[in-house]
PLY file of the C-alpha trace (Angstrom):
ply
format ascii 1.0
element vertex 297
property float x
property float y
property float z
element edge 296
property int vertex1
property int vertex2
end_header
-11.19 10.95 -1.91
-10.54 13.24 1.05
-7.28 14.83 2.13
-7.19 14.55 5.95
-5.67 11.75 8.04
-7.12 11.08 11.48
-4.85 9.24 13.95
-6.60 8.27 17.17
-4.19 7.43 19.99
-6.39 8.08 23.04
-9.69 6.55 24.26
-12.63 8.02 22.35
-16.06 7.35 20.90
-16.56 7.80 17.16
-20.05 8.21 15.77
-21.93 9.53 12.73
-23.95 12.73 12.51
-25.16 14.36 9.28
-22.46 12.86 7.00
-19.75 13.78 9.51
-17.53 11.85 11.91
-18.02 12.95 15.50
-15.11 12.29 17.86
-15.83 12.52 21.58
-12.91 12.18 24.00
-14.17 14.56 26.67
-14.38 17.25 24.02
-16.35 16.89 20.80
-14.91 17.34 17.31
-16.74 17.04 13.99
-15.09 16.21 10.65
-16.99 15.90 7.34
-16.60 12.39 5.90
-15.75 13.91 2.53
-12.59 15.42 4.08
-11.22 12.09 5.32
-8.71 10.07 3.32
-7.56 7.84 6.16
-8.66 6.97 9.72
-6.24 5.05 11.95
-7.56 3.70 15.25
-4.43 3.08 17.32
-5.87 3.11 20.83
-7.37 -0.15 22.08
-10.10 1.82 23.86
-12.02 3.35 20.97
-15.68 2.73 20.20
-16.97 3.02 16.62
-20.68 2.93 15.93
-22.08 0.69 13.18
-23.59 3.59 11.18
-20.18 5.32 11.15
-18.35 2.19 9.95
-20.87 1.79 7.14
-20.67 5.46 6.17
-16.85 5.43 6.16
-16.89 2.35 3.95
-19.09 4.14 1.41
-17.20 7.44 1.62
-13.90 6.14 0.27
-11.89 6.71 3.45
-9.47 3.91 4.35
-10.04 2.77 7.94
-7.27 0.90 9.79
-7.41 -0.84 13.16
-4.07 -1.33 14.95
-2.73 -4.22 17.00
-1.05 -4.14 20.42
2.20 -3.03 18.73
0.39 -0.01 17.22
0.80 -1.39 13.69
-2.19 -1.31 11.30
-3.43 -4.90 11.34
-6.93 -4.70 9.85
-8.65 -2.62 7.21
-12.35 -2.12 6.55
-13.15 -3.24 3.01
-16.35 -2.26 1.14
-17.46 -5.52 -0.47
-20.66 -3.81 -1.63
-18.68 -1.32 -3.73
-18.87 -3.18 -7.06
-22.20 -4.08 -8.63
-20.82 -7.03 -10.59
-18.52 -8.60 -8.05
-19.61 -12.17 -8.77
-18.74 -11.77 -12.46
-15.36 -10.24 -11.71
-14.61 -12.99 -9.19
-15.42 -15.68 -11.78
-12.98 -14.10 -14.25
-10.37 -13.83 -11.50
-10.44 -17.50 -10.50
-10.24 -18.39 -14.21
-6.92 -16.54 -14.70
-4.59 -18.71 -16.78
-1.09 -19.45 -15.55
0.53 -17.63 -18.51
-1.60 -14.54 -17.78
-0.65 -14.53 -14.10
3.04 -14.99 -14.92
3.04 -12.14 -17.44
1.34 -9.85 -14.91
3.92 -10.78 -12.28
6.72 -10.08 -14.75
5.35 -6.60 -15.36
4.90 -5.96 -11.63
8.49 -6.91 -10.81
9.88 -4.88 -13.70
8.01 -1.83 -12.38
9.20 -2.49 -8.82
12.88 -2.65 -9.84
12.51 0.52 -11.95
11.09 2.37 -8.94
13.82 0.99 -6.68
16.44 2.41 -9.03
14.80 5.84 -8.78
14.78 5.78 -4.97
18.43 4.87 -4.52
20.00 8.30 -5.02
23.21 7.01 -3.48
23.63 4.48 -6.26
26.68 4.91 -8.39
26.17 5.15 -12.14
27.30 1.55 -12.50
24.94 0.30 -9.80
22.01 2.13 -11.36
22.83 0.68 -14.78
22.99 -2.75 -13.16
19.52 -2.35 -11.60
18.03 -1.24 -14.89
19.72 -4.16 -16.62
18.11 -6.49 -14.07
14.74 -4.97 -14.86
15.24 -6.00 -18.48
16.13 -9.55 -17.43
12.85 -10.29 -15.65
11.18 -13.18 -17.44
7.57 -14.38 -17.37
6.77 -15.23 -13.74
10.28 -14.03 -12.78
11.39 -17.66 -12.94
15.04 -16.75 -12.28
14.12 -14.62 -9.23
15.63 -11.39 -10.50
13.58 -9.60 -7.83
15.86 -11.05 -5.13
19.02 -10.06 -7.03
17.79 -6.47 -7.24
16.78 -6.48 -3.58
20.27 -7.46 -2.41
21.83 -4.45 -4.10
18.94 -2.12 -3.29
18.88 -2.66 0.47
22.67 -2.69 0.81
22.83 0.76 -0.78
19.68 2.28 0.71
20.53 1.56 4.37
23.93 0.77 5.87
24.30 -2.60 7.65
20.64 -3.39 7.11
18.69 -6.66 7.09
15.06 -6.44 6.04
12.88 -8.29 8.56
9.20 -7.95 9.42
9.80 -8.74 13.10
12.95 -6.67 13.66
12.71 -3.96 16.30
15.12 -1.40 14.83
13.60 1.89 13.71
14.22 1.24 10.00
12.25 -1.99 9.88
9.58 -0.62 12.21
9.01 2.37 9.93
8.95 0.19 6.81
6.49 -2.21 8.42
4.18 0.67 9.35
4.33 2.22 5.89
3.78 -1.08 4.13
0.75 -1.78 6.34
-0.77 1.58 5.36
-0.05 0.91 1.70
-1.43 -2.64 1.88
-4.73 -1.25 3.11
-4.91 1.19 0.20
-4.24 -1.58 -2.31
-6.68 -4.02 -0.68
-9.45 -1.45 -0.72
-8.75 -0.60 -4.37
-8.86 -4.18 -5.65
-12.00 -4.98 -3.67
-13.52 -1.77 -5.02
-13.43 -3.10 -8.58
-14.77 -6.53 -7.59
-11.67 -8.70 -7.06
-11.36 -11.15 -4.18
-8.13 -10.26 -2.33
-7.39 -13.87 -1.29
-6.71 -15.06 -4.87
-3.38 -13.75 -6.11
-1.32 -13.62 -9.28
1.89 -14.86 -7.64
1.27 -15.07 -3.90
-0.88 -18.10 -3.16
-0.68 -18.86 0.57
-3.85 -20.45 1.95
-3.15 -18.59 5.21
-3.11 -15.17 3.54
-6.42 -13.39 2.93
-4.63 -10.66 0.94
-2.58 -12.55 -1.65
-3.65 -10.28 -4.51
-2.95 -7.14 -2.48
0.54 -8.49 -1.76
1.07 -8.89 -5.51
-0.20 -5.48 -6.58
1.62 -3.64 -3.78
5.14 -4.46 -5.02
5.77 -1.48 -7.37
4.33 0.84 -4.70
6.73 -0.26 -1.93
9.59 2.05 -3.03
7.36 5.04 -2.21
7.40 3.85 1.41
11.15 3.21 1.24
11.83 6.75 0.04
9.69 8.29 2.80
11.45 6.20 5.47
14.88 7.13 4.09
13.96 10.82 4.21
12.85 10.50 7.83
16.01 8.66 8.83
18.23 11.18 7.03
16.53 13.97 8.98
17.35 12.16 12.24
20.78 10.79 11.30
22.45 12.45 14.29
20.23 10.53 16.73
17.69 7.98 15.51
14.59 7.47 17.68
14.28 4.13 19.46
10.69 3.64 18.36
8.14 5.12 15.98
7.05 8.48 17.31
4.11 10.61 16.22
6.18 12.45 13.62
7.13 9.21 11.85
3.58 7.89 11.95
2.14 11.17 10.70
4.51 11.26 7.72
3.81 7.62 6.88
0.08 8.21 7.12
0.48 10.90 4.45
1.52 8.21 1.94
-1.93 8.17 0.27
-1.40 11.79 -0.80
2.11 11.38 -2.28
2.36 12.46 -5.94
3.08 9.80 -8.53
2.44 8.91 -12.15
0.41 6.03 -13.57
0.21 5.81 -17.33
-0.04 9.41 -18.53
-1.79 10.60 -15.36
-0.11 12.50 -12.51
-2.08 11.81 -9.36
-1.84 10.72 -5.72
-0.68 7.32 -4.54
-4.16 6.54 -3.26
-5.82 7.21 -6.60
-3.00 5.40 -8.39
-3.93 2.26 -6.44
-7.47 2.59 -7.76
-6.27 3.14 -11.34
-3.96 0.14 -11.03
-6.86 -2.05 -9.86
-9.01 -0.81 -12.74
-6.23 -1.60 -15.22
-5.94 -5.13 -13.81
-9.68 -5.54 -14.39
-9.28 -4.38 -18.00
-6.37 -6.76 -18.45
-8.46 -9.58 -16.98
-11.39 -8.94 -19.32
-9.12 -8.71 -22.37
-6.82 -11.52 -21.17
-3.95 -9.16 -21.97
-1.34 -8.56 -19.24
0.13 -5.59 -21.12
-2.93 -3.55 -20.05
-1.84 -3.67 -16.40
-0.54 -0.27 -15.23
1.45 0.49 -12.10
2.65 3.66 -10.37
6.01 5.31 -10.96
7.82 8.34 -9.57
7.18 11.65 -11.29
0 1
1 2
2 3
3 4
4 5
5 6
6 7
7 8
8 9
9 10
10 11
11 12
12 13
13 14
14 15
15 16
16 17
17 18
18 19
19 20
20 21
21 22
22 23
23 24
24 25
25 26
26 27
27 28
28 29
29 30
30 31
31 32
32 33
33 34
34 35
35 36
36 37
37 38
38 39
39 40
40 41
41 42
42 43
43 44
44 45
45 46
46 47
47 48
48 49
49 50
50 51
51 52
52 53
53 54
54 55
55 56
56 57
57 58
58 59
59 60
60 61
61 62
62 63
63 64
64 65
65 66
66 67
67 68
68 69
69 70
70 71
71 72
72 73
73 74
74 75
75 76
76 77
77 78
78 79
79 80
80 81
81 82
82 83
83 84
84 85
85 86
86 87
87 88
88 89
89 90
90 91
91 92
92 93
93 94
94 95
95 96
96 97
97 98
98 99
99 100
100 101
101 102
102 103
103 104
104 105
105 106
106 107
107 108
108 109
109 110
110 111
111 112
112 113
113 114
114 115
115 116
116 117
117 118
118 119
119 120
120 121
121 122
122 123
123 124
124 125
125 126
126 127
127 128
128 129
129 130
130 131
131 132
132 133
133 134
134 135
135 136
136 137
137 138
138 139
139 140
140 141
141 142
142 143
143 144
144 145
145 146
146 147
147 148
148 149
149 150
150 151
151 152
152 153
153 154
154 155
155 156
156 157
157 158
158 159
159 160
160 161
161 162
162 163
163 164
164 165
165 166
166 167
167 168
168 169
169 170
170 171
171 172
172 173
173 174
174 175
175 176
176 177
177 178
178 179
179 180
180 181
181 182
182 183
183 184
184 185
185 186
186 187
187 188
188 189
189 190
190 191
191 192
192 193
193 194
194 195
195 196
196 197
197 198
198 199
199 200
200 201
201 202
202 203
203 204
204 205
205 206
206 207
207 208
208 209
209 210
210 211
211 212
212 213
213 214
214 215
215 216
216 217
217 218
218 219
219 220
220 221
221 222
222 223
223 224
224 225
225 226
226 227
227 228
228 229
229 230
230 231
231 232
232 233
233 234
234 235
235 236
236 237
237 238
238 239
239 240
240 241
241 242
242 243
243 244
244 245
245 246
246 247
247 248
248 249
249 250
250 251
251 252
252 253
253 254
254 255
255 256
256 257
257 258
258 259
259 260
260 261
261 262
262 263
263 264
264 265
265 266
266 267
267 268
268 269
269 270
270 271
271 272
272 273
273 274
274 275
275 276
276 277
277 278
278 279
279 280
280 281
281 282
282 283
283 284
284 285
285 286
286 287
287 288
288 289
289 290
290 291
291 292
292 293
293 294
294 295
295 296
């Protein structure tokens, strides 16, 4: 996995030459594919050649295409990445309901634990309450403890805040952007081990091609929340009216954030891959306890 993020906001042509990305926008720049962790095509006037798309897919870089609102809306997924995809897919569609519910329980427990670690403004009592909620999550989260934790979490994290995917305030805009980046990382990781992203553990919408990604992403969301809170705290005197380059740049650095998964300290990007691999092990063994998710160091 590379370490550089490329954000393209102006018209350009991107092509492949000798295992490198060539960017031509009047001037010509060359970047080795092995250096790239993330490529975000924000401008609507960018041309990508087929050989470059194929090479980026193989290289491990995550490639996002943005919509008219400059939000990442599509991600290039390497369906050729796993040699036994058909076998993995057959095991996936055969998941039992108890297995899926136990996995979801573990995912929500991890999410609430990470939320408690983000909320530095929590009082001791509030933190104890969040951790107590984590212990109350049942198989499949049948009592919706996730929602109870979310009410406290958002009320403490941001003042007078309502979480909404369509809201235009800077807080929701930044969260939406970060979650879109993270969703691409997770989608690429689960496809990389052979899973079909449309078939989820908990999410099951027929209109959603990324149900499984939307399951696996949950414990990773607090990493986005923390980054957004840091940005907003830096600008608390005067918040920007829209996402500027500084916000986008920081959010595009999410793949390189340090975290822990199991006994390994690594980056968020690699943690997504390790999480996907652990879900595959859990699937083969039919043992939800083998699923591992990321946590703060």
